[in-house]
Steps between C-alpha positions, in 0.01 A plus 500: 500500500664818377391859453513450123285189519239678713502803270441278197229303679307809614571709191671806649829632628606414859801639683541235768318226694453477877402149606364357826344167585139510617246252632540151639468303178584134556498378139596822321708808580347848487702816448395865500700682232506879516573669169741789559521795259254326272282620215201679658267275303626195693380397845721602792536137603404148398495162670700216351429137571775242446571137600573440865867497599422208732585174315207305647246769418642554153485128422139494620412801284642333191370148564145614580502747209434793733733732310357411161142533619550841659645652185230347285227614735609863476544487124202286395231470768514818709358710212192272489395537865423807711681435827746780576858388437817703444547613142761281331763703315696195394490124548735230378557135584779274368392133470858371491634657821167558675599862561240775473464871550196719554506879507185612675324814612614610846183508712651713782367656717271197521610263778521123516253307712633296790409132500619454857311793653185446294264772378183673613160447342520811283822380338352153456196648325723691258695183420184293449344753261827523306513121473169502314670716236738211433239226482202678348632602156590143400261301717452156342675625184562194277791670323705471820547133417720616214741683733724201561741662748234576765527274805237224520433224751216318334634186332604169661868579437466837678333335799769230515778760478357714779443197721860396446627847582286511814633164616856616446471830693242414767749354752718811475199727547395311813850511644508879475141609552321236706591685821300801377181297458226420747402133548181569301699652213741206496202268486337668199838517325554127545151419375534730201832339404306175449238680290725714280432289190119508532515873577686564175285259299181659631578852384259620235272775384582812298867580439673835466842662509631456854784670687604194698660694788255783570604607849601812688872489421407507131267799528598867508257740667468869425589753768413860575794596280357314199484173316199295380280354776653156441742357243574129456860392438704177493338326203724194511218248544220611263266216423187386324300359785220540755475874570359450849836354605652851484216638713526232769878522497498874561229505766637193675822672610463870416272625777580365846262216593272705727442764231463236231234315697305820569497623138557190288149463363472865401840493328407192298176677412696808395698286257178362349353849472812625320486213251134557429492877500807554286515192276153349503631180661205369699629246749272295721574609857459149639740357245747780568500440874546126449796556269643754741489247786665233287773732375605586857759229443664691213694700758596186691652351185693821429633527856620139509664487157629855451664510843722208400611596149627858540790650688424575862568781743356615831212686341407221262459255789277747685301562184443132420415435865233771486366361174492141621329578829239732346421276203457196721280699738301612197447139400394415856260794525331405172510122560669482161582128534129429473501634143746240370 
C-alpha cells in the first residue's frame, strides 16, 4: 500500500498516508487511512480491510472463503439490497494467494457496538429495522440460487461438513467456556449437540440474503457528531439462507437477557412490520415466532465454532463467553429444543 497506489485507486492526488489499526477484527484487519494533502474531491480518510496478520485467522479466512465473499458482496450484492453499508471505493481478491483488499467509506464519527456490554432497546430497534432492509429487497428471490459464492447450509454435504466441524471443535470449546455456563445452559448445549443434524435438516421456508454474523461488534451506530443511525459491516459470511436466523442471532446476544425478555416480542413484531410496510413481504406472525425460536441455536453454533477457528486474545474470550451464555439462555427462555 503506497501513496501512489491509493491515489490511483481513488482517482486524485494524495500527499501522504497516515495509518492506524482500528477495531477488533478476528478474521480480517481494519485500518483507518488518513489522506494528507489530498485532492479536495477525495474523502479525508478511508478504511482499508486486509487479511488478518494472525496465521490461524488468515488460514480460516481463506479456507472458509470469507475474504472472497466479502469482496464479492460489496461489488455484486450490496447494490441490490437497501441495508446501509460503507460505500466501497475499491475491492479486489486474488484467488491464487487468497489475499484481498477493500477500500471503504470511513463511517466516523459513528461508533462500534459492544458485544460484551450489550445494547439498549432503542439500539436494538434500529438494528432490527435495518436488518429488514437486507432481507426484504430479495426475499425469496429465485435468482439468488445463481449466486454460487453465497454461503449455504442446505444440502446433505453441507450438513455433514458442519457436523464434522462441530465434532472437531466442541471439546476445545467446552474446555475453555464450560466454566462460564450454568448447569441448565450446559444441559441444553449437550442436548443440542445430539440434535445438530436434525436442526440443520429441518431448516426451511423463504430464503434471502443473510449477513451471517449480524451482531453488535459488526454494527456502527451514529452519534451526536454524525453518522447514519446504523451501518452494517464485516460482510465475510454473507449467505443465501433463512433470514430469521439473522434476527434471532442478533436479539439472542445483543440486548442483555433482561431487556431482551421484556421487549423480544415487540422487536420481532417490528421486524415483521418493516418487511411488510417497506417491501410488501407479508409474513405470518405465528410462523415467524416459531422460526425465531428455532433459530435461537444459530448463535450457539457460531459461538462454538467461531471461538475455536480464529486467533484469540483476552477480549475475544470475553466476547465469545458473552455470546455463548446469552445464546444458550435465549434457547432456554424460548424452549428452542422443543422446535427440533
